[in-house]
N, C-alpha and C positions, 0 to 999 in steps of 0.2 A: 417086485413087478406084479401087477394084478392081471386079471383077464384082459385079453385083447379087446380094444374098444369096438363097438358096433359101427359099421360103415354102411353107407347107402350110396348107390350109384350103379352104373352099368357093369356088366360082367367082363368087359375087355380089360385085361390086366397087363402089368409090366412083368417081364421075365422074373422068375423066382425058382429057387431050388427047394422051397418049402413044400412038403407033401400037401396035396389038395385037402386031405382030411384035417389038417392042422391050420388051415387058413380060415379067415373070417368068412361069414356067409356072403359078404360082398367085399372083395379084396380092394387094396389100394389102387387108385387109378393114376397112371403115369401122366403128369402134365396137367391134371384137372385142378382148377381153383378149389381150395379145400377150406371148409369151415369146420373147425374143431370146437366142440361144445363141452365144457366142464360143468356138470349140473347134477342136482339131486333128482331130477326128473327127466332122464333120457327118453322116456316113453312119450314125452311131449314133442319129440322131433321124429320125422320132419314136420308133422302137423300140416298146417296150410302150405308149407313149402313143398309138399309133395303133390300139390294140385296145380292145374293150369300150366302156364308157361314155365314156372319154377320146377314143377314136377317133371315136365317133359325134358327140360334141360338137365335135371338130375338123372333121369333115366338114360339120356343120351350121353352122359359123361362129360358135359360141359362144366360141371362142378360136382363136388362130392361132400358128403357130410359124415363126420366122425363124432360119436358121443362118448364121453368118459363119465361113468357113474360115480359120483363122489362117495356114495355109500360103500363101494368096493374098497375104498381106501380108509374106511372108518377104523377107529381104535377099539380094541377089546372085543369081548363077547357080543356086545350089542352094536358094534360098528358105529360108535359115536363119531360124529363129524363136527360137533360144536361144543361150546362150553360157555359158562357165564362170563360176562364182560369184566375185565380187570377194573377195579375201582368201584364196582357195583353198578346197578342200573337194570332196567327192564330188558327182557329178551335174551337171545343167545347170539354168539358170534362164531362163525366158521373158523376152525382151528388152522393155524399156520402149518403144522406138520402134515395134516391131512391134505391141505391144498397143495403143499409142496410135492407130495408124492404123485398127485394127479397131474399137476403141471409138468413135472419131469417126464412122466409117461407120454403126455401129449407132445412135448417138445422133442422127444426122441423120434417121433414120427413126422415132425415138421420138416418141410422141404422149402428151400429158397427163402424168400422174404415173407415171414408170417408174424406180424406183431401180436402181442397179447393185449387184449382189451377187457376191462372189467365194466360190466353194465352197472352204473351207479348214478343216483340222482345228483351227486355233486360233480359229475364228470363234465367234459366238454360236450355241448349240445351237438347232436348228430345233425348234419346238413348235407346237401347234395354235393358240395365240394369234398366232404369227407368220404362219401361213397364213391365218387369218381376216383379219388386217390387210391382207395382200397381195390377198386376194380382194375385200375391201370398200372399200379405200382407195386402190387403184392401178389404173392402166389397163394394167398389164403390168409386166414386169421384164426387165432385161438381166442375163444370167448369164454370168460369166466362169469357164470351166472350166480350171483349172490342170493342168499336167503336170510331170514331172520333179521338181525341188526347189522348184517354185513359180514365183512371178512377182517381177519387180523391185519392191521395196517402194515405189519412187517413183511407180509407176503407181497404187497404192492411195491414196497421199497426194494426188496431183495431182487425181484424179477423185473423191476422197472416197468411195471404195468401201467398203461394209460387208462384213465377212467373216462367213459363216454356215457352220455345221458340221452334218453329218449325225450325227456321234457321235464319241466319244473313241477313234478309231482312224484309221489312215492308209490311203488308197486310192491307186491308181496315177494317178488323175485325177478330175476333178470331174463327169464326164458322168453317172454313175449317181446322184450326189447331186443333180444338176440335175434329172434325171427324177423323182426322189422329191419334190423341192420343187414341181415343176410339177403332178404328180399330186395332191398333198395340197392344193394351192391351187385348181386348176381344178375339182375336184369340189365346191367350195364356191360356185362361181359359179351364179347363178340359171339354172335349167333344165337343169343338167348331170345331177343325180341324178333318177332317175325318181320317187322319193318323197322330198320335202323333209324329212320327219320322220327319214329315215335319218341325216342330218347332225346331228340334235338328240340322238338316243339313243345315239350311238356313244361310244367311249372319248375322253376329254379334253374333250368338248363341254361338260360341266358340272363339270370339274375332277376327275372320277373315272374309273376304268377301267370299261369296259362290263361289264354283267351277262352271264351265260352265255346262249347261244342254242341252241334245239332245233328239230327239224323231224321229219317222218315218216321212218321208221316210229315209232310210239309206243313200241315196245319193240325194243331192239337189243342183242344180246350180254348178255342178262339185265339190261340197264339201261333204266329207264323215264324218260319225261319227267316232271318234277315235277307232281304233281296240280294245284297251283295254276294252272299254265299252261293246263290243260285245263278249268278251272272255269267260264270265261266271266265271272268276276267281275273286271272291269277294275281296280277299285280295289285289290283284293287282289293282282292281278298287278303293278300299278305299285309297290305297297309291297314286294313280294318282290324285284322287280328293283332297287329302291333299296337294300334291305338287302344284296343280293348284290354290288352295285357297291361299297358301303362296305366290306364284308368283304374283297373281293378287293384293293381299293386299300390298305387297312390292311396286308394281308399281303405284297403284292408291291411297293408303292411308298409306303413311309412318308413320303417327301418330299412326294408329292402329297396324302397324307392330312393331314399337318401344315398344308399350305397351305390345304386345304379347311376344316379346323377354324378356322384363323385368319380366313378370310373370314366364316364363320358367326359367329364371336365379334365381328367388327367390323360385323356386320349387313349384309354385302354378299351379293348373289345370286351363285351359283357362276359365272355367265357373265361377271360384271363384270371 
């Protein structure tokens, strides 16, 4: 067992007999949605997640963050975490034994339903449905951030880890993808957004891209806000926004539009 992971969140804690001086600088929060991060760069967190609504929700204890520094589990004098790929090839691969120790420590502190996800370009693409599922059906998530050429395949098989991808491109590590996943999930937790309707009217919430948005000034650079939005007729405004969402989705994301039409054809509501 290595050093206790660093945690971030409010100071309200669950009962414990552990002396205060032996506790982490921010103790475990009872009932808070938990993001565990296994990474070589724990200092990258919370990063942008500590700002704005995410940061406020973190401070208020609506979610909490725990980081596990892979270097703490390294082998030998130099704390090695990687080695050359079997069969040859460029780059280095994170070792299974190092990852196992880190994952075991993380899982020892996991509560309730907390799947393990590995940020990988060959994984299932992240989408709004995935984030809704994580927000509604889990108590948190353990995220494994890869580096170099990735991780030993056996670790994925042994722990039944699901691979998820930010997109069809390669990054130097999984930390940014992990932050994106956490941001997209935490904002869906109850109480995080100031206006709950914000999560209902945005892109992907109903299978379509979001309609255009406008604000003051009413005229800017010879461009005016559409009259319908200033009419006060909420029924007409809703119809206009729906039409705009459909037109934008058809033009920019025909894949989403085809899926939307298929749902309507089958008599299913867009959010199903």
